[in-house]
N, C-alpha and C positions, 0 to 999 in steps of 0.2 A: 397153533391155536386158531380157531375159527371166530375171529372177532368181527363185529360190525363196525361200520364207519359212522362218523358223526353226520347227522342230518339237520336240515334247517329247523325241523320240528323240535329236535332235542335242544338245539341252541336256544330256541324260544322258551322251552321248558326250564332250562338252566337259568336263563335271564330272569324268569319269573321268581325263581328261588333266591338268587343272590342279589338281584338288581343289576341294571345295565352298567353301573359304575364298576362292578366287580367281576365282569366277565371279559376276557381278553381273547381275541382271535387275531390271526395275522393281518386281517383287514382293519382291525380296530385298535391296534397298538403300534407304538414305535418299534421298528425292526430290532434295534439293540435290546430294548426292554423285553420284547417277546422272546428273543433268542436266549436270553439269560435263563429262562425257565427250562431250557433243554440242555443246560450244562450244570456240572458241579465242579469240584476241584480234582476230578479224576482225569489225568492226562489232558488230551485236547479233544475229548469226545463230545459229540453234540447230536441230540435227537429232538426233532421239533414236535411239540404237542399239537394236536388239532385245536384244542381250546384250553385256556387256563381259567380256573374258577377260584375265587377268593371268598369262601363262605365266612360267616361271622360266628357260628355256633354249631353245636352238635346236631341240632334239629335240621339245620340247612344241609349239613353234611349227610345226615341220614337220608334226606330226600334225594340228594345227588347220587348217592351210592345205590339207592333203590332203583333209580332210573338206569344207571349203568348196568346193574345186575339184570334187569328186565330186558335190556337191549344189547347185552353182551358187548359192552363198551369198556375197553381197558382203562383203568384209573390208577394213577401214580400219585401218592401223597408226597408232598415236598415241604421241607422246612426252609432253612437258610441256604441250602445248597453248598455246604462246606464238606460234604462227604468225599471219601477218597477211594471208594470201591464201585462207584457208579450206581449206588443203590437207589437214587432218586431220579435216574434218567428214564424218560418215557420211551423206551426202545420200541414199543408197539404203538407209539403216537397216542391217540386217544386223549383222555382228560388228564391234565395235571391239576391236582387240588392243593392249593397253597394254604398253609396254616398261619400265614403271617398276621391275619386279623385276630386270631385267637391268642392274644398276647397279654392277658391279664393275670396278675397274682391275685387270686380270689381271697385268700386268707392266710395269714401267718398266725398259727396257733401256738402262742408262747407257753401255754399251760401244758400242752401235750408234745411240744417240740415237733411240730408238723407244719408243712406248707401245702396249700392246695393251689395249683397253678394250671393254666392252659398251656398247650404244647408249643405255642409260638413265642413264649417268653424266652429271652436270651439267657443263657447260662449265667453270665456275669451279672445280669440284672437281678436274678434271684439271689446270687451270692451276696451282692451289695445290700439288698433289702433285708435279708435275714441277719446280716452282720450288724445292721443298725440297732437291732434289739438283742445283740450279744449271742446270736446263733450262727451256725456254720453248716453250709451245704458243701461237702468236700469235692465231689467229682468236678474236675477242672481240665477238660480237653484243651489242647493248644489253641483252638479256635474259640475259646470260651467267651471272647468279646463279641462274637457274631453268631455262633451256632445256637440253634433252638433246642429246648429241652425235649421236645417230641422226637427230634432226630437223634438226640443222645440216647433215648430209650430204644429207638428202632435199631441202633447199631450197638447197644450196650457199651457206650463210650466209657473211656477211662480217663487218663491224664496223670500228671506227675504225682498227685497225692494218693493215687490208688495203692501205692506201695504200703501205706500205713492204714488208709481208711477204706479201701475197696473201690469198686467201680459203680456206675450208675445203678446196676441191678441191686446193689446192697442198700439202696436208699428209697426204693419204691415200695409203698405199702398197698396201693390200690390204683387202678386205672379205669377211667371211663373210655369205652371203645365203641365205635360204630362198626358193626360186623358187615361183611360183604353183601349181606342180604338186606341191610338197612336197620336192623335192630340195634338199640343202644343198651349196653350192659355195663355194669361194674364188675371187675374181675375178682375182687377180694373184699377186704374190710380195712378200716383205718386203725388197725391194731398191729402191735409188734409180733404177736403170735397169731397163727391161723392154720389150723389143721382140718379145715372143712373142705374135703374133696380135693380134686386136682388143683394144682397151682397155676391157674390161668394167668395170673399176674406175671409170673416169671416166664411163662410161655410167650407172652406178647413181647417181652423185652428181648431184643436181638432178632426179632422176626422180620425186620426190614420192610414193614408195611405190607407184607404178603398175607397177613391174617385179618387185618382190620385197620381202622384209622383211629389213632389216639386223640381224644378230645379233652381230657382232663386227667391230672396226675396228683396223687397224694404222696408227698415225700416225707420221710423222717429226717430230723435235723439233730445236730449235736451242739453242745456249748462251744463257743468260738475259742480256739487256743490263742492266748494273748501274747505269747512270746515265741520268737523263733531265732535260729542261728543258721546262717548260710555260708558255705565254703565252696570255693572252686579249686579243685585239686588237679594239677597237671601231671600227666604220666609220660614217660619216655617210651613206653611200649603199650600198644593198644590192648594186648591180651592181659597185661597186668591190671589195667583199669577194670577190665571185665572180671578178673579174678578177685579183686578187692571188694566187689559187690557182695558176693556170698560170704566172704570172710568177715565183713562188717556185721552181717546178721548172725553169724555163728558166735560173734563176740557179745551177743545179747543186745544189740542196738537195732531199733526199728526207726529209720529215718522217715520223715514226712515227705521227702522227695529224694530220689537218687537217680540222676539222669546222666546218661553217657552221651558224649559228643566227640566224634573224631575231629581231627584238626580242621579239615576243610569245612565241616559243618559249622563250626564256631566262626571261622574266618568269613565264610560266605554270608552268614547271618549278620555279623558285625558290619560288613561292607554294605549289605542291603539296608541296614538301619543307620548308616553313616556314623557308626560308633568307632572311635579310634581304639583299636586293641592291637597290641604288639605281642606276638607269641615267640618265645625262643625257638630257634631252628630245630632243636632236638625234641621238642614236645610233640607227641603224636595224638594224644587224646586227653579228654578231661572228664572228671566226674563232678557234677554239681550236686552237693549234698546238703539237704535241709533237715534240721531238727526242730520240732515245735512242741509246745506244751504250755502249762500255766506258770511254771517255776523256772526262772531264768538261771538260777544257781544249778539246778538239776540239769538243765540243758548244757551248761558249760562242763559239767562232769561227763556227760555223754560225749561232748565234743573231744574231751581229752581221751576218751576211749577210742574214738574214731582216729585221732592222731596216732595212738598206739598201734592200731591196725595198719595204718598207712606207712609206718616206719619200716615195714617188711618189703616195701616196694620202691622202685626207682622213680621217685616223684620229684618235681621241681618245687618252687616256692608256692606254698599254699596260701591262697587269698581268703581271708576271713572278712566277709562284708561287714562293715561297721556302721553303715547308715542305711536308712530305708531307701534312699535314692540309689545307692549302690546295689542293694538287693533287687530293686525293681529293674535295674539295667541288666543284671545278670539273667534274671528270669525272662526279660524281654528278648534277649539274644537267644535263649533256649526256645522260647515259644515261636520265634519267627524263622526257625531253620527251614521248616516246610515252605514258607513263603519265599525264602531266599533261594532255595533249590528250584522252585517253580519259576522264579524270576530269571535264573540262569539258563534253564533248559526245560523242555518237556521231559517228564520222568515217569517211571513206574515206581510206586511206593509199595513195597511188600511188608506187611505187618506181622513179621515173624515173632513167635513167642516160644520159649523153652523154660524148663525149671532153671532158676537163676544160677545154680552152680554149673550149668551147662553153657552159659553165655560165652565163655572164652572159646569153646569148641565151635559154637555157632559162628562167632565173629571170624575165626580163622577159616571156617568153611566158606563163608561168603566171599572172602578175598581170594581163596583158592579157586572157587568156581568162576569168579569174575576174570581171573587170570587166564584160565583155560579157554573161556568162551569170548574173551576180548571185550568185556564191557567194564565201564567205570562205575563205582558205587560210592555213595556218601552215606555213612551210617550214623544214626543217633537213636535215642529212645529211652524208654522207662526201664533202666537197667535193674532197678530194684525188683521189678516184676519179671525179669527175663524177657522183656518185650523190646525187640530191636527193629527199628524202622530202617529197612534197606532201600535206599533210593537209587534206582538204576537210571543213570543219566543217558538220555538219547544221544546228545552230542552230534556226531557225524554219522550215526548209524542210518542205513538205508531203510526205506519202508519195509522191505522184505526182512531185514535183520530185526527191525523193531517189532513188527507185527507177528512174525513167524519164528524167526531165529532165536528169540529169547524164551520161547516156550519150554525148550529142553532144560536150559539152566535154571529157570524158575522152578520147574518140576523137581529138579535135583535139589534145589535149596529147600523146598517144602518137604521132600523126603528126608532130608537131614534133620529138619525140625521134628518130624514125627519120630524118627529113630532116636532122638534125644529125649523123647517124652513130651514134646510140645505139639503145636498145631499151627495152622497156616494163617490165622488171624486172631489177634489179641483184643482189638478194639475197633477196627475199621469195618468189620463185617465182610460178607462174601459178595453180595451185590451182583454186578455184571462181570467185572474183570477177573474175579477169582473163582467163578463157578466151574470153569473147566478143570480146576485143580481140586475141587472139594473131595473127590474120590480118593485122593492121596491121604486125607485125614480121616475120612469116615467110610466104613464099609457099606456095602449095598443094604444090609439089613437096617442100619441106622437111617440111611437116606430114604428107604422105602417107608419107614415109620413116619418120617417127616413129610413125605409126599402124601401119605394117608391123612395126616393132620391137616395139611393144606386143603385136601379134597373135602374134608368135613366142614371146614370153615368157609371155603370158597369154591363151591361146586362148579362154577362156570369159569374159574381161573382168571377173573378180571383184575384181581388186586395185585398191583405191581408185578405184572407177568414178566417172565424171562429172567428173574433174579433167583439166586441161590442154587437152583437145580439146573 
């Protein structure tokens, strides 16, 4: 791509748009603070932007984007930087546009069960705000305490509650977007139904900032489920834990959370959090199963059905969390597995997903591939969705083994996913690190359609270049 470099004149123009306080360059910022805008949670990658801009609203973003379009300057939108596919890394340098100042909940509409928010609002902040009025925003990525909602849309994020309630895409009614040429549009309407032309709203979700910059979002909400039951189920065989997932659904039960954690995943997380947990030597994996609703008696009946399913398997003593504190601790362990793995080693996290009944075959395949190629993996994930996070641990692997040698086994892993009816990313996106593998999941005809859409939106290719394709 033939991009232009940043000039002093453009720096001056950007400063006039956002103000001197909200423009960062290597000369004007502390080294560590500036470097953070070139990283996310993907391995140990770093790409330095030429300038970081922190606009306050859609109008400022429009002016910035228009200048970048006119001067062929690459621009990468960035939220909280919690991504795991390198989607917000400025690999062509240029402009990083941070949405951290667009952090307002503009309206919670209790009459229509909707919320209008800016993209820099933290997921947990929205959840807490709507809960105060008895409402519920279900999508809950592991990083919900820090990730921005704009980033959730860009990656079509999921989380544990997706198994019952769906992912981010299922809660977005309308989006305000700044297009790569600077125009500001709304993609749809604030209605539950909309059959008016192409669905631009859903097109933007999961587009990873390659088609435009999100500046406002209209979400639909649900009534908050007042009751829940949480159980931790230990298995002596990993594949049986995976088998029990599909069996639970076939018994007519739809949990609000069904998470798989192999032994090392739960041990590493507990150690990282300084939580004392002692696992019997023969336990190889756990399922964390949550049931929620409005009627506690009904939930206990569903729990009895879950116990009946589990009787078929070789399980240890099932823990039924009986206090809010105990529930919080179990969820804290689950949500911090990624942080714990990152603390132990540089790692590659593959976001594999298959139909849930194929999860045992996928898990077995992961371990078999790792055995043949000589790498260690720690697996966990949203088992109820068939979404298994495969963490390949760098450990003592050389640079050659890490950067080149793993390409073949990862390709083999992804081909297995596709063979089983799945795909190569369930919720983390393609971004930078998975783009070399996208042809395993999508044929050329699909990819060419996507490239054509990109060309229509972004004729100069300035918007988050080098991602997906």
